[in-house]
Legacy VTK file of the C-alpha trace (Angstrom):
# vtk DataFile Version 3.0
C-alpha trace
ASCII
DATASET POLYDATA
POINTS 194 float
0.000 0.000 0.000
2.889 2.382 0.620
6.170 0.806 -0.539
5.324 -0.062 -4.140
2.434 2.409 -4.439
3.754 5.863 -5.265
1.433 8.840 -4.782
3.494 11.106 -7.020
2.847 8.743 -9.966
-0.516 7.332 -8.830
0.837 3.904 -9.744
1.895 0.668 -8.110
5.304 -0.353 -9.419
6.329 -3.960 -9.985
9.880 -3.279 -8.846
11.331 -0.727 -6.447
14.978 -0.291 -5.452
16.135 -1.522 -2.044
16.073 2.061 -0.774
12.425 2.475 -1.917
13.101 4.504 -5.040
11.547 4.222 -8.482
14.057 3.225 -11.181
12.843 5.028 -14.283
16.075 4.154 -16.126
15.105 0.506 -16.724
12.211 -1.248 -18.449
11.551 -3.256 -15.271
11.545 -0.100 -13.186
8.999 1.615 -15.452
6.817 -1.478 -15.903
3.252 -1.136 -14.600
0.854 -4.086 -14.434
-2.746 -2.911 -13.903
-3.854 -6.514 -13.304
-1.432 -6.862 -10.400
-2.491 -3.471 -9.070
-6.107 -4.599 -8.934
-5.418 -8.119 -7.685
-3.277 -6.840 -4.820
-5.858 -4.213 -3.874
-8.702 -6.667 -3.465
-6.394 -8.637 -1.164
-5.896 -5.396 0.784
-9.635 -4.698 0.870
-10.225 -8.156 2.294
-7.467 -7.661 4.869
-8.784 -4.229 5.852
-12.245 -5.690 6.346
-10.914 -8.597 8.443
-8.836 -6.247 10.589
-11.571 -3.595 10.712
-8.951 -1.091 9.531
-10.455 1.848 7.623
-7.002 3.182 6.723
-6.207 0.029 4.717
-9.625 0.080 3.050
-9.418 3.770 2.128
-5.943 3.374 0.631
-6.949 0.276 -1.345
-9.995 2.068 -2.758
-7.791 4.977 -3.824
-5.345 2.662 -5.599
-8.170 0.839 -7.384
-9.041 4.192 -8.972
-5.385 4.617 -9.991
-5.419 1.161 -11.589
-8.590 1.953 -13.480
-7.089 5.206 -14.737
-3.916 3.544 -16.041
-5.389 0.216 -17.165
-8.912 0.723 -18.466
-8.930 0.984 -22.247
-11.107 4.029 -22.808
-11.499 3.303 -26.521
-12.254 -0.443 -26.570
-12.986 -1.351 -22.937
-11.365 -4.026 -20.838
-8.032 -3.887 -19.053
-4.760 -3.548 -20.973
-1.872 -5.896 -20.215
0.749 -3.404 -19.079
1.819 0.219 -19.158
4.942 2.350 -18.879
5.224 4.708 -15.899
6.908 7.321 -18.086
4.003 7.366 -20.532
6.193 6.084 -23.375
5.413 2.981 -25.449
5.278 0.102 -22.936
7.961 -2.587 -23.144
7.185 -6.249 -22.445
9.089 -8.011 -19.666
8.906 -11.410 -17.974
5.740 -13.404 -18.725
4.459 -10.798 -21.180
7.664 -11.050 -23.201
7.669 -14.850 -23.093
4.036 -15.077 -24.280
4.365 -12.342 -26.912
1.734 -10.206 -25.192
1.419 -6.677 -26.448
0.681 -3.899 -23.958
-2.723 -3.424 -25.546
-3.723 -7.099 -25.434
-6.441 -8.081 -22.999
-5.383 -11.082 -20.895
-7.978 -13.242 -19.138
-6.441 -13.199 -15.644
-6.016 -9.427 -15.395
-9.554 -8.810 -16.622
-10.940 -11.350 -14.140
-9.002 -9.647 -11.322
-10.366 -6.260 -12.431
-13.910 -7.591 -12.297
-13.292 -8.945 -8.799
-11.605 -5.792 -7.528
-14.357 -3.482 -8.739
-17.069 -5.702 -7.206
-15.275 -5.878 -3.864
-14.610 -2.126 -3.899
-18.287 -1.442 -4.463
-19.394 -3.926 -1.794
-16.985 -2.387 0.702
-17.721 1.286 -0.055
-21.127 1.357 -1.792
-19.687 4.189 -3.895
-21.414 4.211 -7.321
-18.122 4.833 -9.152
-16.969 1.284 -8.340
-20.267 -0.211 -9.480
-19.918 1.684 -12.763
-16.395 0.254 -13.162
-17.775 -3.220 -12.432
-20.627 -2.855 -14.940
-18.293 -1.756 -17.748
-15.862 -4.560 -16.963
-18.625 -7.166 -16.682
-20.089 -6.157 -20.027
-16.669 -6.289 -21.672
-15.806 -9.720 -20.242
-19.225 -11.155 -21.103
-19.113 -9.855 -24.656
-15.484 -10.678 -25.467
-13.828 -13.182 -23.122
-16.681 -15.617 -22.560
-17.101 -18.325 -25.187
-20.872 -18.653 -25.405
-20.634 -21.850 -27.459
-18.205 -23.880 -25.332
-18.005 -21.955 -22.059
-14.912 -20.726 -20.195
-12.926 -17.616 -21.145
-10.458 -17.163 -23.975
-6.838 -16.719 -22.943
-6.120 -13.441 -24.719
-7.780 -10.827 -26.897
-6.467 -8.180 -29.271
-7.023 -4.618 -28.163
-10.246 -4.385 -30.170
-11.716 -7.414 -28.374
-11.216 -9.967 -31.143
-9.815 -13.297 -29.962
-6.024 -13.539 -30.170
-5.518 -16.831 -28.299
-8.646 -18.998 -28.224
-7.130 -21.662 -25.969
-8.958 -22.354 -22.723
-5.971 -24.020 -21.118
-2.281 -23.419 -21.789
0.925 -23.799 -19.781
-0.078 -20.363 -18.419
-3.879 -20.330 -18.421
-5.601 -22.324 -15.757
-8.934 -21.816 -14.023
-7.382 -20.300 -10.896
-7.848 -16.561 -11.509
-11.260 -16.784 -13.115
-12.868 -19.158 -10.627
-11.471 -17.287 -7.623
-12.627 -13.952 -9.066
-16.145 -15.201 -9.761
-16.496 -16.708 -6.269
-15.295 -13.452 -4.701
-17.714 -11.427 -6.831
-20.683 -13.532 -5.710
-19.588 -13.257 -2.067
-19.058 -9.496 -2.374
-22.552 -8.859 -3.692
-24.136 -11.308 -1.226
-22.498 -9.396 1.640
-24.147 -6.105 0.704
-27.016 -5.303 3.017
-29.320 -2.490 2.002
LINES 1 195
194 0 1 2 3 4 5 6 7 8 9 10 11 12 13 14 15 16 17 18 19 20 21 22 23 24 25 26 27 28 29 30 31 32 33 34 35 36 37 38 39 40 41 42 43 44 45 46 47 48 49 50 51 52 53 54 55 56 57 58 59 60 61 62 63 64 65 66 67 68 69 70 71 72 73 74 75 76 77 78 79 80 81 82 83 84 85 86 87 88 89 90 91 92 93 94 95 96 97 98 99 100 101 102 103 104 105 106 107 108 109 110 111 112 113 114 115 116 117 118 119 120 121 122 123 124 125 126 127 128 129 130 131 132 133 134 135 136 137 138 139 140 141 142 143 144 145 146 147 148 149 150 151 152 153 154 155 156 157 158 159 160 161 162 163 164 165 166 167 168 169 170 171 172 173 174 175 176 177 178 179 180 181 182 183 184 185 186 187 188 189 190 191 192 193
């Protein structure tokens, strides 16, 4: 919430130097993963709720808005794969490099984590902005990721929502992220008492 999350950038960095500095001179230092931002924040929301700690919850809600701002594709919808903290053309690293994922691709796990994070943020805060994020994300995932003929979600989409990798299981894609996200979404909405 405070070590990797930098208020001056309104981003959560994947890598920080040992003395808690941002390394803008390297691709790894500038690399931003909106999916990880959202996944880690729903963990923080859950922890804040369990500990009854409003400070954790408030910070997590703030960072979810940051993640939406950097990751939501305003033109096509869905969550992009990665971004560059400097605003320049994003460079692939690690898994994204190995799987030939472009920054603008939509990857199943990150979009499932976004759906989960927005639902949990709304359930925790009841702020309409998070429900609006959830609705947009739900519509995008339903219309593009979900295979209405055979079920399950596609592994990866092009920026415009067309299927890039139709596989339902790969050495990388397993049911873990999607199933966990959907269970958490159901539990989040069931927990809301009006």
